[in-house]
C-alpha positions in Angstrom: 27.3 -13.0 -11.9 26.0 -15.7 -13.8 23.5 -15.2 -16.5 20.2 -16.9 -16.6 21.1 -19.0 -19.5 24.0 -20.2 -17.7 22.2 -21.6 -14.8 20.8 -25.1 -14.2 17.5 -24.3 -15.5 14.8 -26.2 -17.4 15.1 -25.5 -21.0 11.5 -24.3 -21.1 12.1 -22.0 -18.3 15.2 -20.5 -19.9 13.1 -19.9 -23.1 10.5 -17.9 -21.3 13.1 -15.9 -19.4 14.7 -15.0 -22.8 11.4 -14.0 -24.0 10.8 -11.7 -21.0 14.5 -10.3 -21.7 15.7 -11.3 -18.4 19.5 -11.7 -18.9 21.1 -11.2 -15.5 19.9 -11.8 -12.0 19.2 -8.7 -9.9 21.1 -8.2 -6.6 18.1 -9.7 -4.4 17.6 -12.5 -7.1 21.4 -13.4 -6.9 21.4 -13.2 -3.2 18.6 -15.7 -2.4 18.7 -18.2 -5.3 21.3 -20.6 -3.6 19.1 -20.6 -0.3 15.9 -20.9 -2.4 17.2 -23.7 -4.5 18.4 -25.6 -1.3 15.0 -25.5 0.3 15.7 -23.5 3.4 13.3 -21.0 4.8 14.4 -17.3 4.4 13.3 -13.6 5.1 14.5 -11.3 2.3 14.3 -7.6 2.3 15.1 -5.4 -0.6 13.9 -2.2 -2.0 10.9 -1.7 -4.3 11.4 -2.5 -7.9 14.4 -4.7 -7.2 13.0 -8.0 -8.7 11.6 -9.6 -5.5 9.0 -11.4 -7.4 11.4 -13.1 -9.8 13.7 -13.9 -6.6 11.3 -16.5 -5.5 9.2 -17.4 -8.5 12.0 -18.5 -10.9 13.6 -21.0 -8.3 9.9 -22.0 -7.5 9.0 -22.7 -11.1 12.2 -24.7 -11.5 11.7 -26.8 -8.7 8.2 -27.5 -9.7 9.3 -28.6 -13.0 11.6 -31.1 -11.3 9.1 -32.4 -9.0 5.8 -32.9 -10.8 4.0 -34.0 -7.6 4.7 -30.8 -5.7 2.7 -27.5 -5.5 3.2 -24.0 -4.3 1.0 -21.2 -2.5 2.0 -17.5 -2.7 -0.1 -15.2 -0.5 -0.2 -11.4 -1.1 -2.0 -8.6 0.8 -4.0 -6.9 -2.1 -6.1 -8.1 -5.3 -3.7 -6.0 -7.5 -0.5 -7.7 -6.2 -2.0 -11.2 -6.5 -2.9 -10.5 -10.2 0.7 -8.8 -10.8 2.4 -11.9 -9.4 -0.1 -14.5 -11.4 0.7 -12.7 -14.5 4.4 -12.8 -14.2 4.2 -16.6 -13.3 2.0 -17.5 -16.4 4.8 -15.8 -18.5 7.4 -18.1 -16.9 5.3 -21.3 -17.4 3.8 -20.4 -20.9 6.0 -23.2 -22.3 5.4 -25.7 -19.6 1.8 -27.1 -20.4 2.0 -29.5 -17.4 2.3 -26.5 -14.9 -0.6 -24.4 -14.3 -1.3 -21.2 -12.1 -4.5 -19.5 -10.9 -5.3 -16.6 -8.8 -7.9 -16.4 -6.0 -9.1 -12.9 -4.8 -12.2 -11.5 -3.3 -14.7 -9.7 -5.3 -14.2 -12.0 -8.4 -16.4 -14.6 -9.8 -16.0 -17.7 -7.4 -17.8 -19.9 -10.1 -14.9 -19.0 -12.5 -12.3 -19.8 -9.7 -14.0 -23.1 -9.0 -13.7 -24.2 -12.7 -10.0 -23.2 -12.6 -9.4 -25.2 -9.4 -10.9 -28.2 -11.1 -7.9 -28.1 -13.5 -5.6 -28.7 -10.4 -3.3 -26.0 -10.8 -0.1 -26.4 -9.1 0.7 -22.7 -8.4 -1.9 -20.9 -6.4 -1.7 -17.0 -5.8 -4.3 -15.8 -3.5 -5.3 -13.3 -0.9 -5.8 -14.9 2.6 -9.7 -14.1 2.7 -10.6 -15.9 -0.6 -8.2 -18.7 0.0 -9.9 -19.4 3.4 -13.2 -19.3 1.6 -12.1 -22.1 -0.8 -10.5 -24.0 2.0 -13.7 -24.2 4.0 -15.6 -25.2 0.7 -13.1 -28.0 0.4 -12.5 -26.8 -3.3 -8.8 -26.6 -2.8 -6.4 -28.9 -0.8 -2.9 -27.8 0.2 -1.6 -31.2 1.4 1.0 -31.3 -1.5 2.0 -27.7 -0.9 5.9 -27.7 -0.6 6.6 -24.0 -1.0 4.9 -21.1 0.7 5.8 -17.6 -0.3 4.6 -14.5 1.8 4.9 -11.5 -0.4 4.9 -8.0 1.2 5.4 -9.9 4.5 5.3 -6.7 6.5 1.8 -6.3 5.7 0.9 -10.0 5.6 2.0 -10.3 9.3 0.3 -7.2 10.7 -2.9 -7.2 12.9 -5.2 -7.7 10.0 -3.7 -10.8 8.4 -2.0 -12.7 11.2 -5.3 -14.5 12.3 -6.0 -15.5 8.9 -2.4 -16.8 8.4 -2.9 -19.0 11.4 -6.1 -20.6 9.9 -4.2 -21.3 6.6 -1.1 -22.8 8.2 -3.4 -25.6 9.8 -4.1 -26.8 6.2 -0.4 -26.8 5.1 2.2 -29.7 5.7 4.7 -29.0 8.5 7.5 -30.0 6.0 7.5 -27.1 3.7 9.7 -24.3 2.6 8.5 -20.6 3.6 10.0 -17.7 2.2 9.0 -14.1 3.2 9.9 -11.1 1.0 9.2 -7.4 1.7 10.6 -4.0 1.0 10.4 -3.2 4.8 11.0 -5.4 7.5 10.5 -3.9 11.0 11.7 -5.6 14.0 8.2 -6.6 15.2 7.5 -8.2 11.9 10.7 -10.3 12.1 9.6 -11.7 15.5 6.2 -12.6 14.1 7.8 -14.1 11.0 9.7 -16.5 13.4 6.4 -18.3 14.1 5.9 -19.2 10.3 9.4 -20.3 9.5 12.1 -22.6 10.8 15.6 -21.1 11.3 15.4 -18.7 8.3 18.1 -17.2 6.8 17.9 -13.5 6.7 18.9 -11.6 3.7 19.1 -7.9 3.1 20.5 -6.2 0.1 20.7 -2.7 -1.4 18.8 0.0 0.3 16.6 -2.4 2.2 13.7 -0.6 3.9 14.7 2.6 2.1 13.3 4.3 -1.1 15.2 3.5 -4.3 18.2 5.7 -4.5 17.2 6.7 -8.1 14.0 8.4 -6.9 14.2 12.2 -6.7 12.2 13.0 -3.6 10.8 16.6 -2.8 8.2 18.3 -0.8 5.6 21.2 -1.0 4.7 23.0 2.0 1.1 24.4 1.7 -2.1 24.8 3.5 -4.8 22.3 3.3 -7.1 24.7 1.2 -4.2 25.4 -1.4 -4.1 21.6 -2.4 -6.5 21.5 -5.2 -4.9 24.4 -7.0 -1.3 23.1 -6.4 -2.1 19.6 -7.7 -3.1 21.2 -11.1 0.3 22.9 -11.2 2.1 19.9 -10.5 0.3 17.8 -13.2 0.8 20.4 -15.9 4.4 20.7 -15.3 5.1 16.8 -15.5 5.1 14.6 -18.4 4.4 10.9 -18.5 2.2 8.8 -16.2 1.5 9.8 -12.7 -0.1 8.1 -9.6 -1.6 10.4 -7.1 -2.1 9.0 -3.5 -4.9 10.3 -1.3 -5.7 8.9 2.5 -9.1 8.0 1.9 -11.8 6.4 -0.6 -13.8 9.7 -0.5 -10.8 12.0 -0.9 -9.7 9.9 -3.8 -13.1 10.2 -5.5 -13.3 13.9 -4.7 -9.9 14.7 -6.1 -10.5 12.5 -9.4 -13.7 14.5 -10.0 -11.9 17.8 -9.6 -9.2 16.8 -12.1 -11.5 15.4 -14.7 -13.4 18.8 -14.4 -10.2 20.4 -15.8 -9.9 17.9 -18.7 -7.4 15.5 -17.2 -7.9 11.8 -18.1 -8.1 10.1 -14.6 -8.8 6.4 -13.3 -9.5 5.5 -9.6 -8.7 2.6 -7.7 -9.5 2.0 -4.0 -11.0 -0.4 -1.6 -14.7 0.9 -2.4 -14.4 0.0 -6.1 -15.5 -3.6 -7.4 -13.0 -5.8 -8.6 -14.1 -5.3 -12.2 -13.8 -1.4 -11.8 -10.3 -1.9 -10.5 -9.1 -4.3 -13.1 -10.4 -1.7 -15.7 -8.7 1.0 -14.1 -5.2 -0.7 -14.0 -5.6 -1.8 -17.6 -6.6 1.7 -18.7 -3.6 3.1 -17.0 -1.2 0.6 -18.3 -2.3 1.1 -21.7 -1.8 4.9 -21.6 -5.6 5.7 -22.1 -5.5 7.5 -18.7 -2.4 9.4 -17.8 -3.4 10.0 -14.0 -4.3 7.2 -11.5 -5.9 8.5 -8.3 -5.5 5.9 -5.5 -5.3 5.0 -1.9 -2.7 2.8 -0.3 -4.2 -0.3 -2.0 -2.3 0.6 -5.0 0.9 1.1 -3.0 1.7 -2.5 -3.5 1.2 -4.5 -6.6 1.4 -2.1 -9.3 4.4 -2.7 -11.6 4.1 -0.2 -14.3 7.5 0.7 -15.7 6.2 4.0 -17.5 5.2 5.5 -14.2 7.5 8.5 -14.0 6.0 10.5 -11.0 4.3 9.8 -7.7 2.4 12.5 -5.8 1.5 12.2 -2.2 -1.7 14.5 -2.2 -1.9 13.1 1.5 0.8 11.7 3.5 0.3 8.0 4.3 -1.0 7.0 7.7 1.9 4.4 8.0 5.2 5.2 7.6 6.0 2.1 5.8 3.6 2.9 3.1 5.6 5.8 2.2 8.3 3.4 0.8 5.8 1.3 -1.0 4.0 4.3 -2.5 7.0 6.1 -4.1 8.3 2.5 -5.0 5.7 2.5 -7.8 8.2 4.8 -9.8 11.9 4.1 -10.6 11.2 0.5 -11.3 14.0 -2.0 -12.5 16.5 0.6 -12.8 14.6 3.4 -14.3 14.5 7.0 -12.8 11.5 8.7 -11.2 10.2 11.5 -9.0 8.2 11.6 -6.0 6.6 14.8 -4.4 4.8 15.0 -1.2 2.4 17.7 -0.1 3.0 18.6 3.5 0.4 20.5 5.5 1.0 22.2 8.9 -0.6 19.5 10.8 1.4 16.8 8.8 4.8 18.5 9.8 5.8 16.1 12.6 4.6 13.1 10.5 6.7 14.2 7.6 9.8 14.7 9.9 9.4 11.2 11.2 9.4 9.8 7.6 12.4 11.9 6.5 14.2 10.8 9.6 13.4 7.1 9.2 14.0 6.9 5.6 17.1 9.2 5.4 15.6 11.4 2.8 18.2 14.1 1.9 17.6 17.8 1.1 13.8 18.0 2.2 14.1 19.6 5.5 10.9 21.7 6.4 10.8 25.4 6.2 9.3 27.8 8.9 6.6 25.5 10.4 4.8 28.4 12.2 1.9 28.8 10.1 -1.7 27.5 10.4 -4.4 26.8 7.9 -6.6 29.7 7.0 -4.5 32.7 7.4 -1.3 34.1 9.0 -0.4 32.9 12.6 -0.2 36.5 14.0 -3.7 37.5 12.9 -5.3 34.4 14.4 -6.5 33.6 17.7 -5.7 30.6 19.6 -8.3 28.0 19.0 -10.4 26.8 21.9 -9.3 23.2 22.8 -11.2 22.7 25.8 -8.7 23.3 28.6 -9.7 26.9 29.4 -13.0 28.4 29.2 -13.3 31.2 26.6 -14.1 34.7 28.2 -17.7 34.8 27.5 -18.2 32.1 30.0 -16.5 34.0 32.8 -18.8 37.2 32.4 -20.7 37.8 35.4 -24.2 39.4 35.5 -26.6 40.7 38.1 -29.8 39.1 38.8 -32.8 41.3 40.1 -32.1 40.4 43.6 -28.5 41.9 43.2 -26.6 38.6 43.4 -23.9 37.8 40.9 -23.4 34.6 39.0 -21.4 33.4 36.0 -23.1 33.1 32.6 -23.1 33.5 29.0 -22.0 36.9 27.6 -25.6 37.6 26.5 -27.0 37.9 30.1 -29.4 35.4 31.9 -29.3 31.9 31.2 -32.6 31.2 29.1 -35.4 29.7 31.0 -36.5 26.3 29.9 -40.3 27.0 30.4 -40.6 26.2 34.1 -43.7 27.3 36.2 -43.8 31.1 36.4 -41.0 31.8 34.2 -41.1 33.3 30.6 -39.8 31.2 27.8 -37.0 33.1 26.0 -35.3 32.1 22.8 -31.7 30.6 23.2 -29.0 33.1 22.4 -27.0 32.5 19.3 -23.2 32.8 18.9 -21.8 33.9 15.6 -18.6 32.0 15.2 
């Protein structure tokens, strides 16, 4: 394996890598460098925390230094990931004054972005929505873009982003290099990616599409009503920074409020927070002012904080691929980490599919025959609408002696028609 200092890189790039303590390429970096430097399209898949950002950004910066007229575009699905990538690239080009990078995300001050674009940055890192805003304003031109990167390609090519990508491609030159990187690459995504690439080289290294082997994974089987108490136990018995994932924005807020009431230092990040609030939460968490970050899946991609030692799935993710990205927030760059998932009875099937898909060892479910709220034997089967409960089948006799079906309380109450006496509606105590 070649060291970075032994590669044919510009002296200023080597100096930046030395300052970042980058000595040897990771497995994914070594696997893609030849293709990236040659200019061929590629689709690369590797586990989270394996150095995918460096795999495309180091060759990119090297090529832009060699060709002062070229520029590059990196698209990512979340604001947090955009900022993460932009910060890393700024570290790479800090000794290259002629090479500038800027980030474009929604929710941020567009005037500040317009001022940055007037300085003609040659590296743009953006979310698709905000990039389209600037393209329509004609505040940005992509005619000299020779390199396009789709980071977290599986999410970039899902139903939500594909139409936006199609719009962006109209502004890009046909002759370009396109690179797609992701930790998971389902077959349907591979097929979609072929529309954006030309004869791409497919590279897969390590435990591609699987969680990092260094992550110790476990589950806790419990009822939904016991989650709040159990999360406190889990937090109290763990040291270090912890990310707790919830399914919804409302659930994240409620969980954070509960944890704060017990004296925990908590920050929050989800799609309902402003960009300023999200940035502040990330900074506070990175700097250790808060030990716990409560988040939705918006934080499952783009947060690279080496000190994260634990990930807790308070709720299981709705998408199986998000499980890999969630727990990939720990055990970054060769470190160790733990991930624990709460599994309620109605999530058993979901968990079994996740465990089977990602080959998770030693997390088989125990007896799944219990329901929220009490012991199964003492509970009646809930009414699901297929069969009418008994009180609907009860018959009663009217004054003329005929029988008819009705509610268990007797006659059907009159609605106040002529000759009838208005009666109160019967009540049923569930």
